[in-house]
C-alpha positions as CSV (number, residue, x, y, z in Angstrom):
1,M,50.8,127.9,124.1
2,K,53.2,128.8,121.4
3,L,52.7,129.2,117.7
4,D,54.9,126.4,116.3
5,L,54.7,123.0,114.6
6,D,54.2,121.2,117.9
7,T,51.1,123.2,118.7
8,L,50.0,122.8,115.1
9,R,50.1,119.0,115.5
10,G,48.0,119.0,118.6
11,S,44.5,120.2,119.4
12,A,45.2,123.4,121.2
13,L,44.5,125.7,118.2
14,A,41.2,124.0,117.4
15,D,40.2,124.1,121.1
16,A,40.8,127.9,121.0
17,G,38.6,128.3,117.8
18,I,41.6,128.9,115.5
19,T,41.5,127.3,112.1
20,S,44.5,125.3,110.9
21,P,45.7,124.0,107.5
22,T,44.1,120.7,106.5
23,F,47.1,119.5,104.5
24,D,50.3,117.9,105.9
25,V,52.5,120.9,106.4
26,E,55.8,118.9,106.9
27,E,55.1,116.8,103.8
28,M,54.4,120.0,101.8
29,R,57.7,121.4,103.0
30,R,59.6,118.3,101.9
31,Q,57.9,118.4,98.5
32,A,58.5,122.2,98.1
33,H,62.2,121.7,99.0
34,D,62.7,119.1,96.3
35,R,60.5,120.7,93.7
36,P,60.1,124.4,94.5
37,R,57.4,126.2,92.5
38,W,57.1,129.6,94.2
39,M,59.6,132.1,95.6
40,H,58.6,135.3,97.3
41,I,60.9,138.3,98.0
42,G,59.9,140.6,100.9
43,P,57.9,138.5,103.4
44,G,56.1,141.4,105.2
45,N,52.7,141.6,106.7
46,L,50.8,141.9,103.4
47,F,52.5,138.8,102.0
48,R,52.0,136.7,105.2
49,V,48.3,137.4,105.7
50,H,47.1,137.6,102.1
51,I,49.4,136.0,99.5
52,A,50.6,133.2,101.7
53,R,47.0,132.6,102.9
54,L,45.9,132.3,99.3
55,A,48.4,129.6,98.7
56,Q,47.2,127.8,101.8
57,D,43.6,128.1,100.7
58,I,44.2,126.2,97.4
59,M,46.4,123.6,99.1
60,N,43.5,123.1,101.6
61,S,41.3,122.4,98.6
62,G,43.6,119.6,97.5
63,A,45.6,121.4,94.9
64,E,49.2,120.5,94.1
65,Q,51.7,121.8,96.7
66,C,52.7,125.4,96.1
67,G,54.7,126.0,99.3
68,I,56.5,129.4,99.2
69,A,60.2,130.0,99.8
70,A,60.1,133.3,101.6
71,I,63.3,135.5,101.0
72,A,64.3,138.4,103.2
73,P,66.4,140.6,100.9
74,R,67.8,142.9,103.6
75,D,67.9,142.7,107.4
76,P,66.8,139.3,108.5
77,Q,65.4,140.5,111.8
78,R,61.8,140.7,110.5
79,L,62.1,137.2,109.1
80,D,63.4,135.9,112.4
81,H,60.9,137.6,114.7
82,G,57.9,137.3,112.5
83,L,58.4,133.8,111.0
84,A,61.5,131.8,112.0
85,N,60.7,132.1,115.7
86,H,57.3,130.5,115.0
87,D,58.5,127.6,112.7
88,L,57.5,129.8,109.7
89,L,53.8,130.0,110.8
90,T,51.7,133.1,111.1
91,L,48.5,133.8,112.9
92,G,46.2,135.8,110.6
93,V,43.8,137.9,112.7
94,T,40.9,139.2,110.6
95,S,38.9,141.9,112.4
96,H,35.4,142.6,111.1
97,A,33.6,145.9,111.4
98,D,30.8,144.3,113.5
99,G,33.4,143.3,116.1
100,H,33.9,139.6,115.5
101,T,37.3,138.2,114.7
102,D,38.6,135.3,112.7
103,V,41.9,133.8,113.7
104,G,43.7,131.2,111.5
105,A,47.2,129.6,111.4
106,I,48.8,130.2,108.0
107,A,51.4,127.5,107.1
108,S,52.1,127.8,103.4
109,I,55.7,129.0,103.8
110,S,58.1,126.1,103.0
111,E,61.4,127.9,103.7
112,G,62.5,131.2,105.3
113,L,65.8,132.4,103.9
114,A,67.8,135.5,104.5
115,Y,69.7,136.7,101.5
116,R,72.6,138.1,103.5
117,R,73.3,134.8,105.2
118,D,75.9,132.6,103.4
119,D,74.1,129.3,103.7
120,D,70.7,130.9,102.8
121,F,72.3,132.7,99.8
122,C,73.4,129.4,98.3
123,R,69.9,127.9,98.8
124,I,68.2,130.9,97.3
125,A,70.4,130.6,94.2
126,E,69.5,126.9,94.0
127,I,65.8,127.6,94.1
128,A,66.1,130.3,91.5
129,C,67.7,127.8,89.1
130,A,65.1,125.0,89.7
131,E,63.3,124.0,86.5
132,S,60.1,123.6,88.5
133,L,60.1,127.2,89.7
134,Q,57.1,128.9,88.1
135,L,56.9,132.3,89.7
136,I,58.8,134.8,91.9
137,T,56.5,137.3,93.6
138,L,57.7,140.5,95.3
139,T,56.4,142.9,98.0
140,I,59.3,145.3,98.6
141,T,57.5,148.7,98.4
142,E,57.7,151.0,95.4
143,K,61.1,152.4,96.4
144,G,62.7,149.0,95.9
145,Y,62.2,149.2,92.2
146,R,64.0,152.5,91.7
147,L,67.5,152.6,90.2
148,S,68.0,156.3,89.9
149,G,67.9,159.3,92.3
150,Y,65.9,162.4,91.6
151,D,68.8,163.8,89.6
152,G,68.6,160.9,87.1
153,S,71.8,159.3,88.1
154,Y,72.1,155.8,89.5
155,Q,71.9,155.4,93.2
156,N,75.2,154.5,95.0
157,A,73.9,151.0,95.9
158,V,73.0,150.4,92.2
159,I,76.4,151.5,91.1
160,K,78.0,149.0,93.4
161,D,75.7,146.2,92.0
162,L,76.6,147.1,88.5
163,S,80.3,146.5,89.2
164,R,79.7,143.1,90.8
165,D,79.6,139.6,89.2
166,P,76.0,138.4,89.1
167,L,77.1,134.7,89.1
168,S,79.1,134.9,92.4
169,D,78.6,138.2,94.2
170,R,75.8,139.3,96.6
171,M,73.9,142.4,95.5
172,S,73.0,145.4,97.6
173,T,69.6,146.2,96.0
174,A,66.4,144.2,95.5
175,M,66.6,144.8,91.7
176,G,70.2,143.6,91.6
177,L,69.2,140.5,93.6
178,V,66.3,139.7,91.2
179,T,68.4,140.3,88.1
180,A,71.3,138.2,89.4
181,L,68.9,135.3,90.1
182,L,67.6,135.5,86.5
183,V,71.2,135.4,85.2
184,R,71.9,132.3,87.2
185,R,68.6,130.8,86.0
186,F,69.6,131.4,82.4
187,Y,73.0,129.7,82.7
188,A,71.3,126.8,84.6
189,G,69.0,125.9,81.7
190,A,67.0,129.0,80.8
191,T,63.6,127.7,81.9
192,P,61.0,130.5,81.6
193,V,59.6,132.0,84.7
194,A,57.2,134.8,85.7
195,L,58.2,137.7,88.0
196,V,55.1,139.2,89.7
197,S,55.3,142.4,91.6
198,C,52.5,142.6,94.2
199,D,53.4,146.1,95.3
200,N,50.8,148.8,95.3
201,F,51.7,151.1,92.4
202,S,50.7,151.5,88.8
203,H,52.0,149.1,86.2
204,N,54.2,147.4,88.8
205,G,55.2,144.6,86.4
206,D,56.3,147.1,83.7
207,K,58.5,148.9,86.3
208,L,60.0,145.6,87.4
209,R,60.8,144.6,83.9
210,T,62.4,148.0,83.0
211,S,64.6,147.9,86.1
212,V,65.7,144.3,85.5
213,L,66.5,144.9,81.9
214,T,68.4,148.1,82.7
215,I,70.7,146.2,85.1
216,A,71.1,143.3,82.7
217,A,72.0,145.7,79.8
218,E,74.6,147.4,82.0
219,W,76.1,144.1,83.0
220,E,76.3,143.2,79.3
221,K,78.1,146.5,78.5
222,R,80.7,145.7,81.2
223,G,81.2,142.1,79.9
224,A,79.7,140.4,83.0
225,I,77.1,138.6,80.9
226,D,76.5,138.0,77.2
227,H,73.7,139.3,75.1
228,R,71.9,136.0,75.1
229,V,70.9,136.6,78.8
230,V,69.3,140.0,77.9
231,E,67.4,138.3,74.9
232,W,66.2,135.6,77.2
233,I,64.9,137.9,79.8
234,T,63.2,140.0,77.1
235,E,61.5,137.1,75.4
236,K,61.1,134.3,77.9
237,V,60.6,136.0,81.3
238,A,57.1,137.3,82.0
239,F,56.4,140.4,84.1
240,P,52.6,140.5,84.5
241,I,51.1,143.6,86.1
242,S,49.0,143.1,89.2
243,V,46.7,145.0,91.5
244,I,46.6,144.1,95.2
245,D,44.3,145.5,97.8
246,K,44.2,144.6,101.5
247,I,44.8,146.9,104.5
248,T,47.5,145.4,106.8
249,P,48.5,147.9,109.5
250,V,51.5,147.4,111.8
251,P,50.8,144.8,114.5
252,S,48.1,146.0,117.0
253,Q,48.8,145.9,120.7
254,Q,45.1,145.3,121.2
255,V,45.3,142.2,119.1
256,S,48.5,141.1,120.9
257,D,46.8,141.4,124.3
258,R,43.8,139.5,123.0
259,L,46.0,136.6,121.8
260,A,47.7,136.5,125.2
261,L,44.3,136.1,126.8
262,M,43.7,133.2,124.5
263,G,46.8,131.5,125.9
264,F,49.5,132.5,123.5
265,E,52.8,133.3,125.2
266,D,54.8,134.4,122.1
267,M,52.6,137.0,120.4
268,A,54.4,140.1,121.7
269,I,55.3,142.8,119.2
270,D,59.0,143.4,118.4
271,P,59.2,147.2,118.9
272,D,62.3,147.6,116.7
273,A,61.1,145.6,113.7
274,E,57.4,146.3,114.2
275,V,56.7,142.7,113.6
276,A,55.0,139.9,115.5
277,G,53.9,136.3,115.1
278,F,50.5,137.5,114.0
279,V,49.2,139.9,111.3
280,N,46.0,141.9,111.9
281,T,44.0,142.8,108.9
282,E,40.5,143.4,107.4
283,P,38.2,140.9,105.6
284,A,38.2,142.7,102.3
285,E,40.9,141.7,99.8
286,Y,41.5,141.8,96.1
287,L,44.3,140.5,93.9
288,I,44.1,140.9,90.1
289,I,46.9,139.5,88.0
290,E,47.6,139.7,84.2
291,D,47.6,136.0,83.2
292,R,51.1,135.6,81.7
293,F,52.9,132.6,83.2
294,P,55.3,130.8,80.7
295,N,56.1,127.9,83.1
296,G,52.6,127.4,84.6
297,R,51.3,128.7,87.9
298,P,49.4,127.6,91.0
299,E,45.6,127.6,90.6
300,L,45.0,130.7,92.7
301,E,41.8,131.5,91.0
302,K,40.3,128.8,93.3
303,A,41.1,131.1,96.2
304,G,39.5,134.2,94.6
305,V,42.4,135.7,92.6
306,Y,41.3,137.2,89.3
307,F,43.6,136.1,86.4
308,T,42.6,138.3,83.5
309,D,43.9,140.4,80.6
310,R,46.0,143.5,80.9
311,D,43.1,145.9,80.1
312,T,41.0,144.6,83.0
313,C,44.0,145.0,85.3
314,D,44.5,148.5,84.2
315,R,40.9,149.4,84.7
316,F,40.7,147.9,88.2
317,E,43.9,149.6,89.1
318,R,42.6,153.0,87.9
319,M,39.4,152.5,89.9
320,K,41.2,151.6,93.1
321,V,44.4,153.7,93.0
322,T,43.2,156.9,91.3
323,S,39.6,157.2,92.4
324,C,37.9,154.8,94.9
325,L,40.4,154.0,97.6
326,N,44.0,155.3,97.6
327,P,43.3,159.1,97.2
328,L,40.6,158.8,99.9
329,H,43.2,157.2,102.2
330,T,45.7,159.9,101.5
331,A,43.1,162.6,102.2
332,L,42.2,161.0,105.6
333,A,45.9,160.7,106.4
334,I,47.0,164.3,105.8
335,I,44.0,166.0,107.4
336,G,43.8,163.3,110.1
337,V,47.4,164.1,111.2
338,L,46.6,167.8,111.3
339,L,43.5,167.2,113.4
340,R,45.5,164.6,115.6
341,K,43.2,161.7,114.8
342,P,44.8,158.6,116.3
343,T,43.3,156.1,113.8
344,V,41.6,156.0,110.5
345,D,38.3,154.8,112.0
346,E,38.3,157.7,114.4
347,A,38.9,160.0,111.4
348,M,35.9,158.6,109.7
349,K,33.7,159.5,112.7
350,D,34.5,163.1,112.0
351,P,31.6,164.6,109.9
352,G,34.0,166.9,108.0
353,L,36.5,164.1,107.1
354,A,33.7,161.7,106.2
355,G,32.1,164.3,104.0
356,L,35.5,165.0,102.3
357,V,35.9,161.3,101.6
358,H,32.4,161.1,100.2
359,H,32.9,164.1,98.0
360,L,36.3,163.0,96.8
361,G,35.1,159.5,95.9
362,W,31.6,159.9,94.6
363,K,31.6,163.4,93.1
364,E,35.2,163.8,91.8
365,G,36.6,160.3,91.4
366,L,33.7,158.2,90.2
367,P,33.1,160.4,87.0
368,V,36.5,159.3,85.6
369,V,36.3,155.6,86.6
370,S,36.3,153.0,83.9
371,D,34.4,150.0,85.1
372,P,36.7,147.0,85.2
373,G,33.8,144.6,84.8
374,I,35.0,142.2,87.6
375,V,34.0,144.5,90.4
376,D,31.3,147.2,90.5
377,P,33.0,150.5,91.2
378,K,30.0,151.8,93.2
379,E,29.9,148.7,95.3
380,F,33.7,148.9,95.8
381,L,33.5,152.6,96.9
382,R,30.5,151.8,99.2
383,E,32.5,149.0,100.9
384,V,35.5,151.4,101.4
385,E,33.4,154.2,102.8
386,D,30.9,152.1,104.9
387,E,33.0,149.1,106.0
388,R,36.7,149.3,105.5
389,F,37.7,152.8,106.6
390,P,35.3,152.8,109.6
391,N,36.5,149.4,110.9
392,P,37.4,150.2,114.5
393,F,39.4,147.0,115.0
394,L,42.2,147.6,112.4
395,G,43.9,150.4,114.3
396,D,45.5,151.8,111.2
397,T,47.0,155.3,111.6
398,P,46.9,158.4,109.5
399,S,50.7,158.9,110.1
400,R,51.4,155.5,108.6
401,I,49.4,156.2,105.5
402,A,50.9,159.7,105.2
403,T,54.4,158.1,104.6
404,D,55.9,159.0,101.2
405,T,52.9,161.2,100.2
406,S,55.0,163.0,97.5
407,Q,55.5,159.7,95.8
408,K,51.8,158.8,95.9
409,I,50.2,162.0,94.7
410,P,51.1,161.6,91.0
411,I,49.1,158.4,90.7
412,R,46.4,158.9,93.4
413,F,45.4,162.4,92.2
414,G,47.5,163.2,89.1
415,E,45.7,160.7,86.9
416,T,42.3,162.1,87.8
417,I,43.5,165.6,87.0
418,K,44.8,164.4,83.6
419,S,41.4,162.9,83.0
420,Y,39.6,166.1,83.7
421,L,42.0,168.0,81.4
422,A,41.5,165.5,78.6
423,K,37.6,165.5,78.6
424,D,35.6,168.5,77.5
425,S,32.7,167.2,79.5
426,L,34.6,167.6,82.8
427,D,35.5,170.9,84.3
428,L,38.8,171.0,86.3
429,A,37.8,174.3,87.9
430,S,34.7,172.6,89.5
431,L,36.9,170.4,91.7
432,R,36.9,171.2,95.4
433,A,38.0,168.1,97.4
434,I,41.2,167.5,95.4
435,P,42.5,171.1,95.7
436,F,41.6,171.1,99.3
437,V,43.7,168.0,99.9
438,F,46.6,169.6,98.1
439,A,46.3,172.8,100.1
440,A,46.1,170.7,103.3
441,W,49.2,168.8,102.4
442,C,51.1,172.1,102.0
443,R,49.7,173.1,105.3
444,Y,50.8,169.8,106.8
445,L,54.4,170.4,105.5
446,M,54.6,173.3,107.9
447,G,54.8,170.7,110.7
448,I,52.1,172.4,112.9
449,A,48.9,170.8,113.8
450,D,45.6,172.6,113.6
451,D,45.8,173.3,117.3
452,G,48.9,175.4,116.7
453,D,51.4,172.9,118.3
454,P,54.1,171.0,116.4
455,I,53.5,167.6,114.9
456,D,55.8,164.8,113.7
457,L,55.8,164.4,109.9
458,S,55.9,161.0,108.3
459,P,59.0,160.0,106.3
460,D,59.1,161.2,102.7
461,P,62.1,161.3,100.3
462,L,61.2,165.0,99.5
463,L,60.3,166.0,103.0
464,E,63.2,168.4,103.8
465,E,63.1,170.0,100.3
466,L,59.3,170.6,100.5
467,K,59.4,171.8,104.1
468,S,61.9,174.5,103.1
469,V,59.3,176.0,100.8
470,V,56.8,176.7,103.6
471,S,59.3,177.1,106.5
472,G,58.8,180.8,106.6
473,V,55.0,180.8,106.5
474,R,53.4,182.2,109.6
475,F,49.7,182.2,110.5
476,G,47.9,185.1,108.8
477,D,50.7,185.9,106.3
478,G,48.2,185.7,103.4
479,D,50.7,185.1,100.5
480,P,49.0,182.6,98.1
481,K,52.1,182.3,95.9
482,V,54.4,181.0,98.5
483,I,53.4,177.4,97.6
484,S,53.9,178.0,93.8
485,P,57.3,176.1,93.8
486,I,55.5,173.0,95.1
487,L,52.4,173.4,92.8
488,S,54.6,173.7,89.7
489,R,56.2,170.3,90.2
490,A,54.8,167.9,87.6
491,D,56.8,165.1,89.2
492,I,54.6,165.4,92.2
493,F,51.2,166.3,90.7
494,G,51.4,164.6,87.3
495,V,51.0,168.1,85.7
496,D,52.3,171.6,86.4
497,L,49.3,172.9,88.5
498,T,50.3,176.5,87.9
499,A,49.5,176.0,84.3
500,T,45.9,175.0,85.2
501,P,43.0,176.7,87.0
502,L,43.5,174.3,89.9
503,A,46.5,176.2,91.3
504,G,44.5,179.3,92.1
505,I,41.9,177.2,94.0
506,V,44.7,175.4,96.0
507,E,46.3,178.7,96.8
508,Q,43.0,180.2,98.1
509,F,42.4,177.1,100.2
510,F,46.0,177.4,101.6
511,I,45.4,181.0,102.7
512,R,42.2,180.0,104.5
513,L,44.0,177.0,106.2
514,T,46.8,179.3,107.5
515,V,44.7,182.0,109.0
516,G,45.5,180.6,112.4
517,P,44.8,177.7,114.8
518,D,41.6,175.8,114.1
519,A,41.4,177.0,110.5
520,V,41.7,173.5,109.1
521,R,38.7,172.5,111.3
522,S,36.7,175.5,110.2
523,V,37.3,175.2,106.4
524,L,36.8,171.4,106.5
525,D,33.4,171.7,108.1
526,E,32.4,174.7,106.0
527,E,33.2,172.8,102.8
528,F,32.4,169.2,103.4
529,A,30.5,168.5,106.7
């Protein structure tokens, strides 16, 4: 059995207990081709198993077609192996903490297009100019929105895009691509549209808007477009902020093997692209979107999406990203790598790590949470601690979560630190879990596990620079100020920690963590077990 349209038409999926779409997929694709409503840029795992499934859910309920044209902005290999080889279908595999699994075929993608292919490039431009298009969503990771390097100057790829013609040339960056599509849309009739970032970082829509308008303004300066385009983007294109939450690890070999036993012969994982015809995930999911859609939108609230005001989005985001999930994830990742924990659920079985997560969430994070109203913060935190992180069937790894830690700390921890500094009722010097995590991260940068042997560090744009600060540290050195150049970086921590009482606490933890092998284990248990 293969995952394709022929299998979808037959009874094999139902016989195997796999749910299928209840609408006519091929008719949906014809309608979406002639009257496209939705384009998505970056069709990775989160999009395929969450956003695309939401679209399927509302079409299953009888709503108007909202088939999604999925655009691969870079290498088309992931598009080919994950979607095109399966007639644009995905198996969503939801693993529950109690061991049972739900498997469903997701078929809401109407077209799969690679931006770097000539024929696809023309079709992408055609969709972008369609009057019927209501929204363009993005999942391209936070790095895809950046125009400048750490020195403040434009990245080389951005410089190339700024010299190109947005009406004819292909762009190198995702932001160049998005802005060029808007330029084409303006000259094709200037119908309003919403651009919705579904990437997991603070005020994602604002960052998207800033990057798009920056590129458009540069093109105007160089005479590539006139000022009317910039005015239209400013006034008629909406950039709502959103908050998305669903854990989607890389494809699990365990799930691949299970699907093979069910009779699938095409669910092997591509080792180069880390993609497969399935996506494994957890049952919990949240998507909150600021309700600003000038050309209408699909009725995704019927599938559980919260459309709300900006303030509610902000409060949910702060709850999730700065207090009740993301900082806990990062803490597990850093110390989990040091202790060689293979998966997040295995890390949560460790009394010290579970205690750290509990202390970080309930004692240090929850006091600064502003209740979003749509979700109870305590229930959200309980779900994270009791169900999501301990789920043994996800197979998520600390090393994956530790990727780009320097880029995550300002939001995941920095905002909480700012809240403690801003409120007289909160004592920054009382914090223990947050400074312990910072010290453990500096210890992690040494590239040595708690057992004394080397470890591989996850990719991070500042990795080499930060490693150099601790490269000379040896067990038992006892110099607390060696990490001051890291702690003083407000771009990493949101504030200069050396100007706060927190730096001294971090430094003392670092000394304790570098006494010798097994020091991380000892301090973790002493403080949090």
